[in-house]
C-alpha positions as CSV (number, residue, x, y, z in Angstrom):
1,X,0.0,0.0,0.1
2,X,1.2,3.5,-0.8
3,X,2.3,5.5,2.2
4,X,1.6,9.3,2.0
5,X,3.6,11.8,3.9
6,X,2.0,15.1,2.6
7,X,-1.4,15.5,1.0
8,X,-2.3,18.6,-1.1
9,X,-6.0,19.7,-0.8
10,X,-7.1,22.3,-3.2
11,X,-10.2,24.2,-2.3
12,X,-12.7,26.6,-3.7
13,X,-14.7,26.5,-0.4
14,X,-17.6,24.6,-1.9
15,X,-19.4,21.7,-0.4
16,X,-17.6,19.4,-2.6
17,X,-14.3,20.9,-1.4
18,X,-15.5,20.2,2.2
19,X,-16.0,16.5,1.4
20,X,-12.6,16.3,-0.2
21,X,-11.0,17.8,3.1
22,X,-12.9,15.2,5.1
23,X,-11.4,12.5,2.9
24,X,-7.9,14.1,3.0
25,X,-8.1,14.2,6.8
26,X,-9.0,10.5,7.0
27,X,-6.2,9.6,4.6
28,X,-3.8,11.8,6.6
29,X,-4.7,10.2,9.9
30,X,-4.3,6.7,8.5
31,X,-1.0,7.4,7.1
32,X,0.5,9.9,9.6
33,X,0.6,12.5,7.0
34,X,0.2,16.2,6.9
35,X,-2.3,18.2,4.7
36,X,-1.6,21.5,2.9
37,X,-4.6,23.3,1.8
38,X,-4.5,25.7,-1.1
39,X,-6.8,28.2,-2.7
40,X,-5.9,29.8,-6.1
41,X,-7.3,32.9,-7.4
42,X,-7.7,33.0,-11.3
43,X,-7.1,36.5,-12.4
44,X,-7.0,35.6,-16.2
45,X,-10.6,36.8,-16.7
46,X,-9.6,40.2,-15.3
47,X,-6.4,40.6,-17.4
48,X,-8.4,41.3,-20.5
49,X,-10.0,44.2,-18.7
50,X,-6.7,45.7,-17.8
51,X,-5.1,45.2,-21.2
52,X,-8.0,46.9,-23.0
53,X,-7.8,49.8,-20.7
54,X,-11.2,49.5,-19.0
55,X,-9.4,49.0,-15.7
56,X,-6.0,50.4,-14.9
57,X,-3.3,48.4,-12.9
58,X,-3.6,51.0,-10.2
59,X,-7.4,50.5,-9.8
60,X,-7.2,46.8,-9.6
61,X,-4.5,46.3,-7.0
62,X,-6.7,47.3,-4.1
63,X,-9.5,45.0,-5.0
64,X,-7.2,42.1,-5.5
65,X,-5.8,42.7,-1.9
66,X,-9.4,42.5,-0.6
67,X,-10.1,39.3,-2.6
68,X,-6.9,37.9,-1.2
69,X,-7.8,38.8,2.5
70,X,-11.2,37.3,2.0
71,X,-9.7,34.2,0.7
72,X,-7.3,33.9,3.7
73,X,-10.3,34.2,5.9
74,X,-12.2,31.6,4.2
75,X,-9.3,29.3,4.2
76,X,-8.7,29.8,7.9
77,X,-12.4,29.0,8.6
78,X,-12.3,26.0,6.1
79,X,-9.4,24.3,7.8
80,X,-10.7,24.9,11.3
81,X,-13.9,23.0,10.8
């Protein structure tokens, strides 16, 4: 049987992601492994707005910081449950 030492658990904070985390926890416990959770923010949809001039780089940096902070809060809540 394969022995895991680290498990990467990506999340979008959905109900399905919660189920995946529960599975990752069980797998980690049975293997003595650690879990790393990650949430990625896809900015590719917003890049077109920047390049076309609808949104300037200066205007988007603050909203991105707010989105990142919100994602950190969600991730902290997600892993504490």
